[in-house]
PLY file of the C-alpha trace (Angstrom):
ply
format ascii 1.0
element vertex 242
property float x
property float y
property float z
element edge 241
property int vertex1
property int vertex2
end_header
68.80 12.29 14.92
70.35 13.33 11.65
67.65 13.94 9.05
68.57 14.24 5.38
66.67 15.52 2.36
67.97 14.60 -1.07
68.09 16.58 -4.29
68.11 14.43 -7.44
67.96 14.73 -11.22
65.44 12.12 -12.41
65.68 10.19 -15.66
62.19 10.08 -17.15
60.58 6.68 -16.68
63.83 4.76 -16.13
63.16 3.07 -12.81
66.35 1.01 -12.57
68.59 3.95 -13.49
66.89 6.12 -10.89
67.20 3.37 -8.27
70.96 3.20 -8.92
71.23 6.95 -8.49
69.20 6.80 -5.28
71.67 4.28 -3.88
74.58 6.66 -4.55
72.72 9.43 -2.76
71.88 7.13 0.16
75.56 6.15 0.43
76.42 9.84 0.70
73.77 10.33 3.38
74.96 7.29 5.35
78.62 8.37 5.11
77.62 11.67 6.69
75.72 10.03 9.53
72.09 10.42 8.43
69.51 8.11 9.96
66.63 9.31 7.74
66.75 10.29 4.06
63.74 11.45 2.04
63.64 11.88 -1.75
61.51 14.13 -4.02
57.98 13.41 -5.25
57.87 10.37 -7.58
61.64 10.25 -7.43
61.93 6.70 -8.76
60.14 7.50 -12.04
60.39 11.25 -12.26
57.27 13.37 -12.00
55.59 12.06 -15.16
51.81 11.79 -14.69
51.18 10.57 -18.24
53.46 7.56 -17.60
52.05 6.75 -14.17
49.71 3.98 -15.31
52.43 1.94 -16.98
55.03 2.63 -14.29
52.85 2.13 -11.20
53.81 -0.66 -8.81
53.61 -1.38 -5.05
55.78 -1.47 -1.96
56.59 -5.17 -2.41
58.23 -4.70 -5.81
61.43 -6.76 -5.70
63.32 -3.94 -7.44
63.13 -2.12 -4.10
64.62 -4.93 -2.04
68.02 -3.23 -1.91
66.45 -0.24 -0.16
65.16 -2.51 2.60
68.54 -4.22 2.88
70.29 -0.85 3.21
67.73 0.29 5.79
68.35 -2.86 7.84
72.14 -2.93 7.62
72.80 0.81 7.91
69.98 1.54 10.37
68.54 4.30 8.19
64.96 5.18 7.24
64.54 5.75 3.48
61.59 7.36 1.69
61.37 7.12 -2.11
58.67 8.48 -4.41
56.73 6.00 -6.53
53.35 5.80 -8.31
51.45 2.93 -6.68
48.33 1.13 -7.84
45.34 -0.34 -6.08
41.85 -1.42 -7.10
40.63 2.19 -7.17
43.43 3.66 -9.27
46.94 5.13 -9.15
48.31 7.05 -6.14
51.27 9.38 -5.78
53.11 7.60 -3.01
56.21 7.43 -0.91
57.43 3.99 0.08
59.08 3.99 3.49
61.84 1.52 4.36
62.64 1.42 8.09
65.24 -0.75 9.83
63.90 -4.25 10.46
60.29 -3.20 9.94
57.69 -3.97 7.31
57.58 -1.51 4.43
54.98 1.23 4.58
53.36 3.38 1.93
52.33 6.99 2.43
50.05 8.15 -0.40
49.16 11.72 -1.26
45.82 12.68 0.27
45.39 16.09 -1.38
45.86 16.31 -5.15
46.40 19.39 -7.27
43.49 19.70 -9.75
45.90 19.04 -12.63
46.68 15.61 -11.14
43.12 14.35 -10.89
43.12 13.08 -14.49
45.92 10.65 -13.64
45.74 9.92 -9.92
43.35 9.30 -7.05
43.67 10.80 -3.57
44.44 8.44 -0.72
42.49 7.90 2.47
44.22 7.88 5.83
47.96 7.76 6.35
50.75 5.61 7.75
51.38 7.82 10.76
54.68 9.31 11.86
58.05 7.82 10.94
61.64 7.93 12.16
63.52 6.68 15.20
61.26 8.59 17.57
58.10 8.46 15.44
57.98 12.24 15.23
58.47 12.91 11.48
55.45 13.74 9.31
55.54 13.47 5.52
53.90 15.73 2.95
53.88 15.24 -0.81
54.11 18.45 -2.84
50.64 20.07 -3.09
49.79 18.89 0.44
52.05 21.58 1.89
49.58 24.13 0.45
46.63 22.57 2.30
46.45 24.00 5.86
44.68 20.93 7.22
47.63 18.75 6.32
50.24 20.52 8.42
47.69 21.09 11.18
46.95 17.35 11.34
50.67 16.60 11.42
51.14 18.95 14.36
48.14 17.49 16.22
49.57 14.00 15.67
52.72 14.98 17.54
55.09 15.73 14.68
58.20 17.71 15.50
59.55 17.48 11.96
57.66 18.03 8.69
59.27 16.85 5.45
57.83 17.93 2.11
58.74 15.73 -0.84
58.11 17.90 -3.90
58.52 18.37 -7.63
58.57 22.14 -7.96
59.57 24.15 -11.02
61.84 27.17 -10.99
58.70 29.34 -11.00
56.94 27.40 -8.23
59.71 26.92 -5.71
59.65 30.43 -4.17
56.00 30.02 -3.18
56.71 26.60 -1.64
59.61 28.04 0.34
57.42 30.82 1.71
54.71 28.38 2.72
57.08 25.94 4.40
58.76 28.71 6.38
55.29 29.67 7.56
54.51 26.12 8.66
57.74 26.00 10.67
56.86 29.28 12.37
53.22 28.47 13.04
53.78 25.04 14.57
57.35 25.36 15.89
58.39 22.38 13.78
61.65 21.85 11.94
60.65 21.74 8.28
62.53 20.22 5.36
61.94 20.17 1.58
63.32 17.73 -0.99
63.12 18.84 -4.64
64.40 17.85 -8.08
66.85 19.60 -10.34
66.75 19.24 -14.10
63.81 18.35 -16.29
60.75 16.48 -15.05
57.10 16.64 -16.03
57.88 19.01 -18.87
59.28 21.65 -16.50
62.66 22.83 -15.30
62.77 21.90 -11.63
63.98 24.51 -9.18
66.07 22.54 -6.68
66.88 24.63 -3.58
66.26 21.68 -1.27
66.02 23.38 2.13
65.75 23.17 5.90
64.05 25.64 8.28
64.40 25.62 12.05
61.42 25.62 14.39
61.34 29.41 14.34
60.83 29.47 10.59
64.34 30.63 9.76
66.10 29.15 6.74
69.19 27.37 8.07
70.40 25.67 4.90
69.70 25.33 1.19
71.18 23.53 -1.80
71.59 25.24 -5.17
69.31 24.93 -8.20
71.70 22.89 -10.32
73.44 20.02 -8.53
72.30 16.76 -7.00
73.17 16.32 -3.36
72.04 16.13 0.24
71.50 18.45 3.15
71.49 17.00 6.67
70.52 18.50 10.01
71.59 17.17 13.38
68.43 17.68 15.42
70.36 17.89 18.70
73.11 20.33 17.77
71.46 22.01 14.75
74.70 21.40 12.83
74.24 21.22 9.05
76.04 19.17 6.44
75.67 20.01 2.74
77.14 17.81 0.03
76.70 17.97 -3.74
77.70 15.45 -6.38
0 1
1 2
2 3
3 4
4 5
5 6
6 7
7 8
8 9
9 10
10 11
11 12
12 13
13 14
14 15
15 16
16 17
17 18
18 19
19 20
20 21
21 22
22 23
23 24
24 25
25 26
26 27
27 28
28 29
29 30
30 31
31 32
32 33
33 34
34 35
35 36
36 37
37 38
38 39
39 40
40 41
41 42
42 43
43 44
44 45
45 46
46 47
47 48
48 49
49 50
50 51
51 52
52 53
53 54
54 55
55 56
56 57
57 58
58 59
59 60
60 61
61 62
62 63
63 64
64 65
65 66
66 67
67 68
68 69
69 70
70 71
71 72
72 73
73 74
74 75
75 76
76 77
77 78
78 79
79 80
80 81
81 82
82 83
83 84
84 85
85 86
86 87
87 88
88 89
89 90
90 91
91 92
92 93
93 94
94 95
95 96
96 97
97 98
98 99
99 100
100 101
101 102
102 103
103 104
104 105
105 106
106 107
107 108
108 109
109 110
110 111
111 112
112 113
113 114
114 115
115 116
116 117
117 118
118 119
119 120
120 121
121 122
122 123
123 124
124 125
125 126
126 127
127 128
128 129
129 130
130 131
131 132
132 133
133 134
134 135
135 136
136 137
137 138
138 139
139 140
140 141
141 142
142 143
143 144
144 145
145 146
146 147
147 148
148 149
149 150
150 151
151 152
152 153
153 154
154 155
155 156
156 157
157 158
158 159
159 160
160 161
161 162
162 163
163 164
164 165
165 166
166 167
167 168
168 169
169 170
170 171
171 172
172 173
173 174
174 175
175 176
176 177
177 178
178 179
179 180
180 181
181 182
182 183
183 184
184 185
185 186
186 187
187 188
188 189
189 190
190 191
191 192
192 193
193 194
194 195
195 196
196 197
197 198
198 199
199 200
200 201
201 202
202 203
203 204
204 205
205 206
206 207
207 208
208 209
209 210
210 211
211 212
212 213
213 214
214 215
215 216
216 217
217 218
218 219
219 220
220 221
221 222
222 223
223 224
224 225
225 226
226 227
227 228
228 229
229 230
230 231
231 232
232 233
233 234
234 235
235 236
236 237
237 238
238 239
239 240
240 241
């Protein structure tokens, strides 16, 4: 497999503009052979809790049809961050597009206290994704909850991808924690983060990959959009910025 994590600069609340940018990033990932690409937390809207109610949608939104078409034609799994709504409230979610499969939604199960005013925590999960069903997803604060990574490991995950929106001040702590998860569970761990402004903060970028010994094997900078891809067989890395 070739797993990719994306680093993007969101435009606050502009869904269609962000979708167009996602497609450029996906093209870059596909060109470099990726078969999975995961974007940051709430990547389609930006991390904007106060806008979540008006921007929330669901996995069947026709604006996302191109993602499914790309997944089918390019044989790539795509995960994009979106606020989704149900009868109980608004969730922080990742919509998963897999080749020739029904769309799935993974919603954040563990919220940061600051998020509870705007969002509800989800129950259960979609399970593992990817060609070999061995990739577990985490959304931002979940990487700080030991039960989350433990449950991923017990479910058979070999890869753990954290989709985050971390500020310049927060990203070092996330990096330390994710390296620890890789070491503890002998999983390859990846992080996808924003650059630029989102949620009233300057996002820290540094989208990263750790091997199953907890060693950092690749990292993007804190300024540019781009992708970082790992070949899970050879451990070869590809880094591209735009």
